[in-house]
N, C-alpha and C positions, 0 to 999 in steps of 0.2 A: 468468433469476431473479435478483433482486437482494436479498440478505439484509443485514441491518444489526444492529448490538448499539444498543439504545435505553436511555439513562440514565433510570434512575427512582430518585429519591431518591439513596441512596449505593451502589446497585447497577446492573448493566447487564443487559439481557435481549434475548434475541433477536426479531427481526421482520423484516419485508420491506418494499421499496418497493412501493406500488401507484401504477402510471404513474410521473409525474415529480413529483407535488405532494403525495402522502399517504404516510403510513408505518403499517404494520399491527403492532401488539404481538400476538405469538403467545399469550403467556398471558393478555392481556387478552381475545383473543377465544374462550378457551376455555368461557366460560359459554354463548354464543351457538353454538359450533361445538365440540362435546365432543373430536372427535379432534384438535384443535389443541393439547389438553393431553398429547398423546402426544410432542410435540416435546420435545427438550432445550431447555434454557434458554440455550444458548450455541451460536453459529455454528459454532465448531470442533467441537462433539459433533455437531452436526447433518452437517457433511462427513464426521466418522468414521464416521457411519452408513451411508456409502455411497449406493449407489442406493436404498435404502429410505429413510435419512434425508432426502436430498434429494428423493425422490419424495414424502415425505409433506408437506415444506415446500412443494412444488409444488402438490399437490392442496389445502393449506390456501389458498393465494396465489389459484389459479385459482377455487376455489369462491366467495371473497369477491368477486374482479373481475367473476364473472359473476352476482351476485345484488345488485340494487341496493337491494332491502329490508333485505338483511343488512347491506350497508355503512351503511345509514341508521342501523341499530341500533348498529353497533359504534361509529360516530360520537357517537352519543347516550352510550355506555358510556365514551367516552375509549379505546377499543382501537383507533381510527383517528384519526390526527391530521395536520394539515398539516405538511408538510416542513419549513416556517419555524418551526413551533412545537416540533417535536423536537429534542431532545438526543441526538445520534448519538455513541457512544463508537467507538473502533477497531474494525472489524468483526471483527478476530481479536485478541482481547485478551492470550491467553497462548499464543503459538506456543511450539513446543518449540524451535526455532532459526529466526532469520532470517538468510539468506546473502544478503550484498549482492556482486553481481560488480562488477568494477572496469574501466573504461575499455574496454569491450566495444562501444561504438559508436566506429567508425572516425575520425570526425570530432573526437569527444571525447578520443581517444588522441592525436591529431595535436596538438590545441590544447595539451593538457597537456605534451606532449613539447617542443613551440615553447617554451614557458614556461621550459623548462630548457635552452633553446638548442640544441635538436635538431630540424633542419628536415624531415627525412625518416627519421621513426622505423620501424623494422621492426614490422610487426603481431605481437602475441604468438601464440603456437602454441597456447596453451591458456587458458581462462579464469582470471583472477586474482580473488581475493574476499576476504571478511572475515565476520566474525560480527558482527552489531549486537544491543546490548544490548536485550534484550525489555522490560526496566525503564524504556527510553527512549520506549516506544510511546505516543503520545497520538492522540487522534482528531480529526476535522475540527472547526474552531471553537475547539479548544483553543490555548493560547499556547504558542509556542517561545520558551522563557525563555534569554536570553542570559546565559552564566554569568559570574559575578563576576571570575573570574581571566582570562577570554579572551573579553570581550565586542566586541572591535572588527573580527575577521575571520570572521565565522560565515557560512558560505556554503549554498547551497541546492543540491539534486542531484533533480530529478524523476526518478522511477524506475517503471517498470511492475513489478508483484509478481505472481509466477506464484505459487498456492497448490496445495500438493499434496494429494491426495484419497485416497490410499491408501499402504501402507507400499511403500518404493521404494529398492532397493539393489541396485547391481551390475546395471543394467539397459542395453538399448540405446537408442538417440537415440528409435526409434519408440516403445518401451515407454515411456520417460520422457514423452513427449508425451502419452500416455493416462493418465499419472498426474496431470496438472494438472487439478485440479477446477475451476478458474475463476482469476479475477485480481481484484486491487485496486490501489492507487497507493500509493506509499510515497515520503517525502522524506528522503534521506540528508542530514541537517543534519550540517555538519563546522565545527569551531573550528579555522580554517586557521594561525591563529598559534601553535596548539598542535599541529594535525595537520601533521607533517612539519617543525616548527619545530626539532626536536632531530637530526633527521637519521636516525632509526631507524625501522624498520618498526613496532615497537611504539608508539612515539610518534604515528606518523601514525594509528593505529587508536584510540588512547585519546581523540585529538581528536573522534572522532565517537560517542562513548559518554555523554555528558552527557545527565542528565534531561531529557526533552521532544525529544531530538534523532532521533526516530524517528516523526513524524507519519504516519498511514496511514487511508485510507478513500476516500470516504465508505461505501463498500459493496463487499461481496464479491459478484462476478458470476459465475454459472456459464459454464464453458467453452461450453456450446453456444449461448451468445449470440454467440459470435465463430466462425463457420465457417472464418474465414481469420485466424488470430492475427497472421501475418506483415503483415497489411495494418493492424493498430492504429497508430495515432499518439499521441503524447505531447507536451504544451506546457506551459510553466511560464512563469508571469507574476509579476513583482514590483512591488506597486502598480498593476497594471493593464498595465505594459509587458512586451511579450513578450521573455522571456529564452532559453527553448529550446523548439525545435519539430522534431521528426523522427518519422520513420516508422521501423518495425522493419527497414527494408530496408537501414539503416547499420550494423545488428549485425554484428560480426565473426563471431560464433558465432550460429547459429540457436537459437531458445529451447529447442528439444529437447536439442541437444547440451550447452547450459548446465547443464540438470537433469541430464543423463546424467553430465557431469564430476562433479559434486558427489555424486551418488549413488554413485559409486564408493567414497566415503570415508565419507558418513554413510547411516545408515538413516533416511531421510527418513520422516515420519509425517503422517497427516492434520492439516492446517492449519499445517504447515511453510511457511516462505516462501522462495524464491529470487528475487531481483530480476533484471531484464534490465540493470541498470547504467544510467548516465544518459547522456543525447546531449550535443552540444557546447552551449556557452552557460553553463555554470554560472560563478557570479560569479568565483571564483578563476582562471578561466582567459581573463578578458576584460583588455583593456588600455583604460583602467585597470581595475584590478579592481572589482568590484561585491560588495559584502556586505550582509547585513540589518542594520536599525537599529530601535531601539524605535519602535513605531509603524506599521511596516510590515506590510503583507499579502502573504504569498506562496501562490500558488495553482497547484496541479498539476492538469491535466484530460486524461482520455482519453475520447473518445466512447464512450459505451455503459456506461461507469463512473460519470462525473460528475466532479466538481471537488473535491480536497482542499484546503481553505482554512484557513489559520493565520495568526493575527496574530503578531506579534513582541513581547516585552516585556522589558525590562530585569529584573534579578534583583531580588527584594524583599529587601532589606538590614535590615528590621525583625527 
């Protein structure tokens, strides 16, 4: 099941993908399907409802999918729209925390070390990561805005994001895997001439926190859609050119270990996000480096989730 947040006027509300071409607005469906009104208006709240919340959402989606007459009525009412007509917000608008794991793909770890003149780096023994500013979250189709002060070396890092489905703290790797409710896509955008430019860890992280630097989407997809998460793949394209392409088999740490590691310190809650980190091919690790420019389009794709696509724009100085 693919859940989304749909922008309507100045607000956003929960819905779901119907196949690959249409979007169902849960609130809009309530007139024809009264039990749809029982659903919260936010995907995080649906996830927090556990099996009951996700089960009710699934019941609504399956009822609509299996009834052609109902679909026709909902289209006429505007509760079902074409995907191309729908404005999607980030599927998880206000997670409690977003933890981005860093250099957890072996090839990315090597390419970044090589950039620092280290040819055979030792692989890390534990995941490394940082918190991403939730106020930087934007959805698919929304612009990544290059900051006025540091517009010249803004980099992309496509990442698979694991979404927590229940409270999780100090758990085993096996327990951590069962706490993953599903997945979405995240782009960890960085201003590299700020990130690392001053030499300290704080300076590195601040370059990742600018507004619009956390694109996410297009959908939250429940874990049951991926019987073997280790078989998932991720690709990033800049203006249609393939920049990153990797399977999860290049991860230094399995997904469950990454979640369990951070759950040692954080009490993770429904809707919280932990990413797997990014594979090799990010712009900063290339020779010569490749950075995003106004007018570019950056796309991160994961089969089964879709494509997170964002245009790039200069800051509005008005």
